[in-house]
C-alpha positions as CSV (number, residue, x, y, z in Angstrom):
1,M,0.0,0.0,0.0
2,T,1.4,3.4,-1.0
3,D,1.4,6.6,1.0
4,F,-2.0,8.2,1.3
5,S,-1.9,11.8,2.7
6,Y,-3.8,12.6,5.9
7,I,-6.0,15.7,6.1
8,G,-7.7,16.4,9.4
9,S,-7.4,17.7,12.9
10,G,-4.3,17.3,15.0
11,P,-1.9,19.1,17.3
12,Y,0.0,21.1,14.7
13,C,-0.2,24.4,16.7
14,Y,2.9,26.2,15.5
15,A,2.7,25.1,11.9
16,N,-0.9,26.2,11.8
17,S,0.0,29.5,13.5
18,F,2.7,30.2,11.0
19,A,0.3,29.4,8.1
20,M,-2.2,31.9,9.5
21,M,0.5,34.6,9.7
22,F,1.6,33.8,6.1
23,G,-2.0,34.1,4.9
24,E,-2.8,33.3,1.2
25,R,0.9,32.8,0.5
26,A,1.3,30.0,3.1
27,A,2.8,26.7,2.2
28,P,0.9,23.6,3.3
29,T,1.3,22.9,7.0
30,S,2.9,19.5,6.0
31,V,5.7,21.5,4.3
32,I,6.0,23.9,7.2
33,E,6.3,21.0,9.7
34,F,8.9,19.3,7.4
35,A,10.9,22.5,7.3
36,I,10.9,22.8,11.1
37,G,12.5,19.4,11.3
38,S,10.1,17.7,13.8
39,P,9.6,14.4,11.9
40,F,13.2,13.3,12.0
41,G,13.8,11.2,15.0
42,M,12.5,10.2,18.4
43,Q,13.5,11.2,22.0
44,L,12.7,9.9,25.4
45,I,13.4,12.8,27.7
46,S,15.1,11.8,31.0
47,G,14.4,8.2,29.9
48,T,10.7,8.6,30.8
49,L,8.9,11.2,28.6
50,P,8.5,10.2,24.9
51,F,8.2,12.5,21.8
52,F,8.3,11.4,18.2
53,D,10.6,14.2,17.3
54,P,14.4,14.5,17.1
55,Y,16.8,14.0,20.0
56,G,17.4,17.4,21.6
57,W,14.8,19.1,19.4
58,T,12.3,21.7,20.6
59,P,10.0,23.7,18.3
60,E,12.0,26.9,18.8
61,A,15.1,25.1,17.6
62,G,13.7,24.7,14.2
63,F,11.8,28.0,13.6
64,D,14.6,30.2,12.1
65,A,15.8,27.5,9.7
66,A,12.2,26.8,8.6
67,L,11.5,30.5,7.9
68,A,14.6,30.8,5.9
69,A,13.7,27.7,3.8
70,L,10.2,29.0,3.3
71,G,11.4,32.5,2.2
72,W,10.1,34.4,5.2
73,T,11.5,36.6,8.0
74,S,10.0,37.7,11.2
75,R,11.1,39.7,14.3
76,T,11.3,37.8,17.7
77,V,10.4,39.9,20.7
78,R,11.0,38.6,24.3
79,S,9.8,40.7,27.2
80,R,11.3,40.7,30.7
81,N,8.1,40.9,32.6
82,A,4.3,40.9,32.2
83,E,3.9,44.6,32.2
84,E,6.5,45.0,29.4
85,A,4.9,42.1,27.5
86,V,1.4,43.7,27.5
87,A,2.9,46.9,26.2
88,A,4.8,45.2,23.5
89,L,1.8,43.2,22.5
90,K,-0.4,46.3,22.3
91,E,2.1,48.0,20.1
92,A,2.6,45.0,17.8
93,L,-1.1,44.6,17.3
94,L,-1.3,48.0,15.7
95,S,0.3,46.4,12.7
96,G,-1.8,43.2,12.7
97,P,-2.1,39.8,14.3
98,V,0.8,38.5,16.4
99,W,2.3,35.0,16.7
100,V,2.7,34.1,20.3
101,G,4.4,31.2,22.1
102,P,5.3,29.0,23.7
103,V,2.4,29.3,26.2
104,E,1.3,26.9,28.9
105,L,-1.7,25.1,27.5
106,G,-3.2,24.4,30.9
107,H,-3.9,28.1,31.5
108,L,-5.9,28.5,28.3
109,R,-9.2,28.1,30.1
110,H,-11.4,28.6,27.0
111,Q,-10.5,25.0,26.3
112,P,-12.6,22.5,28.2
113,D,-10.9,20.8,31.2
114,M,-8.0,23.2,31.3
115,K,-7.8,24.4,34.9
116,G,-4.1,24.9,35.5
117,P,-0.6,24.1,34.3
118,I,0.0,20.7,32.8
119,G,3.5,21.3,31.4
120,A,2.3,21.3,27.8
121,D,3.4,23.9,25.2
122,H,1.2,25.7,22.7
123,Y,1.3,28.4,20.0
124,L,-1.4,30.7,18.8
125,V,-2.2,33.9,17.0
126,V,-3.4,37.0,19.0
127,L,-5.8,39.2,17.1
128,G,-6.7,41.8,19.6
129,L,-6.5,43.0,23.2
130,E,-9.8,44.4,24.3
131,A,-10.1,45.8,27.8
132,D,-9.2,42.9,30.1
133,H,-9.6,40.1,27.4
134,V,-7.4,38.7,24.6
135,L,-8.9,37.8,21.3
136,M,-7.2,34.9,19.5
137,H,-7.2,32.2,16.9
138,D,-6.3,29.1,18.8
139,P,-5.3,26.4,16.3
140,Q,-6.3,23.7,18.7
141,G,-9.8,24.3,17.2
142,Y,-11.0,27.6,18.6
143,P,-11.2,30.5,16.2
144,Y,-12.0,33.9,17.6
145,A,-11.6,32.6,21.2
146,T,-11.5,35.1,24.0
147,I,-9.8,34.7,27.4
148,P,-9.3,36.9,30.4
149,L,-6.0,38.8,30.1
150,S,-4.9,37.4,33.5
151,H,-5.2,33.8,32.4
152,F,-3.5,34.6,29.1
153,M,-0.6,36.2,30.9
154,E,-0.2,33.2,33.2
155,A,-0.1,31.0,30.1
156,W,2.4,33.3,28.3
157,K,4.7,33.3,31.3
158,A,5.5,29.7,30.3
159,E,7.1,29.0,33.7
160,T,6.0,25.4,33.7
161,L,7.5,24.5,30.3
162,D,10.8,22.9,29.9
163,Y,12.0,25.1,27.1
164,G,11.5,28.6,25.7
165,S,11.5,32.1,27.2
166,P,8.6,33.8,28.9
167,F,6.6,36.4,26.9
168,T,7.9,35.5,23.5
169,M,6.2,36.6,20.3
170,R,7.0,37.1,16.6
171,T,5.9,40.1,14.6
172,A,6.8,41.8,11.3
173,F,6.4,38.7,9.1
174,R,7.7,39.4,5.6
175,Q,8.0,37.2,2.6
176,V,11.5,37.9,1.1
177,E,11.3,35.3,-1.7
178,T,8.7,33.1,-3.3
179,V,9.8,29.5,-2.8
180,P,7.9,26.6,-4.4
181,D,7.0,23.8,-2.0
182,E,9.3,21.3,-3.6
183,E,12.2,23.7,-3.2
184,V,11.3,24.3,0.5
185,I,11.5,20.5,1.0
186,R,14.9,20.3,-0.8
187,R,16.3,23.2,1.2
188,S,15.2,21.5,4.4
189,L,17.0,18.2,3.8
190,P,20.3,19.1,5.4
191,H,18.5,20.4,8.5
192,A,16.5,17.1,8.7
193,A,19.6,14.9,8.3
194,R,21.5,16.8,11.1
195,W,18.6,16.3,13.5
196,L,18.2,12.6,12.6
197,S,21.9,12.0,13.2
198,M,21.8,13.2,16.8
199,A,25.2,14.7,16.2
200,G,26.6,17.7,18.0
201,D,25.9,19.1,21.5
202,H,22.4,19.0,22.8
203,D,21.0,20.5,26.0
204,V,19.0,17.5,27.2
205,P,18.4,16.2,30.7
206,A,20.4,13.3,32.0
207,G,19.2,9.9,30.9
208,T,17.6,11.2,27.6
209,L,17.7,8.6,24.8
210,G,17.2,9.1,21.1
211,N,15.9,7.1,18.1
212,A,16.3,3.3,18.4
213,Q,17.3,3.4,22.0
214,A,14.3,5.6,22.8
215,A,11.9,3.3,21.1
216,V,13.2,0.2,22.8
217,R,13.2,1.7,26.2
218,L,9.7,3.1,25.7
219,A,8.6,-0.4,24.7
220,E,9.8,-1.6,28.1
221,L,7.9,1.2,29.9
222,V,4.7,0.6,28.0
223,E,4.9,-3.1,28.5
224,A,5.1,-2.6,32.3
225,G,1.6,-1.1,32.0
226,D,1.6,0.7,35.3
227,N,2.0,4.4,34.3
228,P,-1.3,6.2,33.5
229,E,0.5,9.5,33.0
230,L,2.7,8.0,30.3
231,Q,-0.3,6.4,28.6
232,G,-2.3,9.6,28.7
233,H,0.6,11.6,27.2
234,L,0.9,9.0,24.4
235,I,-2.7,8.6,23.5
236,H,-3.7,12.3,23.8
237,F,-0.7,13.9,22.2
238,A,2.5,12.1,21.3
239,V,1.1,9.3,19.0
240,R,-1.3,11.6,17.2
241,V,1.3,14.2,16.3
242,G,4.1,11.7,15.8
243,A,2.1,9.7,13.2
244,R,1.1,12.8,11.4
245,R,4.6,14.3,11.3
246,A,6.0,11.1,9.8
247,A,3.1,10.7,7.3
248,D,3.5,14.3,6.1
249,A,7.3,13.9,5.8
250,A,6.8,10.8,3.7
251,T,4.5,12.8,1.4
252,C,6.9,15.6,1.2
253,L,9.8,13.3,0.3
254,A,7.8,11.5,-2.4
255,R,7.0,14.9,-3.9
256,I,10.7,15.4,-4.7
257,G,11.4,11.9,-5.8
258,R,13.1,10.6,-2.6
259,E,11.3,7.3,-2.8
260,K,13.4,5.2,-0.4
261,P,13.3,7.6,2.6
262,A,9.7,8.3,1.8
263,E,8.9,4.6,2.1
264,I,10.7,4.3,5.4
265,M,8.9,7.4,6.8
266,D,5.6,6.0,5.6
267,R,6.4,2.8,7.5
268,Q,7.3,4.9,10.6
269,A,3.9,6.7,10.4
270,R,2.0,3.4,10.2
271,L,3.9,2.0,13.2
272,I,3.4,5.1,15.3
273,G,-0.2,5.4,14.3
274,S,-0.8,1.7,15.1
275,L,0.0,2.4,18.7
276,Q,-3.2,4.3,19.3
277,Y,-5.7,1.5,19.6
278,P,-3.6,-0.9,21.7
279,L,-2.6,1.9,24.1
280,V,-6.3,3.0,24.5
281,A,-7.4,-0.6,24.8
282,G,-4.7,-1.5,27.4
283,D,-3.0,-4.0,25.1
284,H,0.5,-3.1,26.3
285,A,2.2,-6.1,24.8
286,K,1.0,-5.2,21.3
287,A,2.0,-1.6,21.7
288,A,5.4,-2.7,22.8
289,D,5.7,-4.9,19.8
290,W,5.0,-2.0,17.5
291,L,7.6,0.1,19.2
292,R,10.3,-2.6,18.8
293,M,9.4,-2.7,15.1
294,L,9.8,1.0,15.0
295,A,13.3,1.1,16.5
296,P,15.4,-0.1,13.5
297,T,13.7,2.3,11.1
298,Y,15.7,5.3,12.4
299,E,19.0,3.7,11.4
300,E,17.4,2.7,8.0
301,L,16.3,6.3,7.5
302,Q,19.7,7.6,8.4
303,A,21.3,5.3,5.8
304,A,18.9,6.4,3.2
305,C,19.6,10.1,3.6
306,T,23.4,10.2,3.6
307,D,23.4,12.5,0.6
308,W,21.2,15.2,2.2
309,L,24.1,17.0,3.9
């Protein structure tokens, strides 16, 4: 069975937020996500918290390279405190919507069941600041959402996140060149290969594992079946976004004729996506089997992309 592109909902908050800022000239979110580098690897932070993204990677680590590949520039603004941040946001909004993040998802109380910090990052587009409320497009599925300014500022403080600076926003988005989607993908290949290789220095907590080692260790943790927090993280976020990232990357690679790595990434997408049912159903042995099958694909992919650098 060949790759069949996915279209639908999913936690693509920063790619969707960038697409909103680019407007009618936006590349598909699959291409934006590819350019950011997120599909190329797996990490198990501190040996316990899994993400289907590269070892040592955070969204912010991929933004500047992605914008360059896409032909865009923006200005990053980081404020020192809440008062300064509100003033900067008000000024930026005079020129149009503002890209904001990371923010703590748990403080965004327009979303059902969000009642306080959960250590989850999020990105969104602020449209206006009206009296004591913020108007936003929240790409989690809430267009024109409003939230009290106090809750928004708690989210924007980002003090419960493990990366990023408080009160960060991007403004002054400007397209400096028109880049066809296929060229964006080609430009992003060296960036992708570097992430996949796990080479270089990475600021990661002790015990963090990458790629095959991460998959094998996660299989052991899942097989133990005694960690509801791990299961919740996997079924509500990590599997959903991981499968989509890999599927989109496979589609992007196929678009530029990179058939072998496309086939491997399609296989990764299927293996990651196949985790969802057994994890929800409590079939930990089956989920562990899928993870062990996933492990060798990272080395296969690295071997297939040696000419990307």
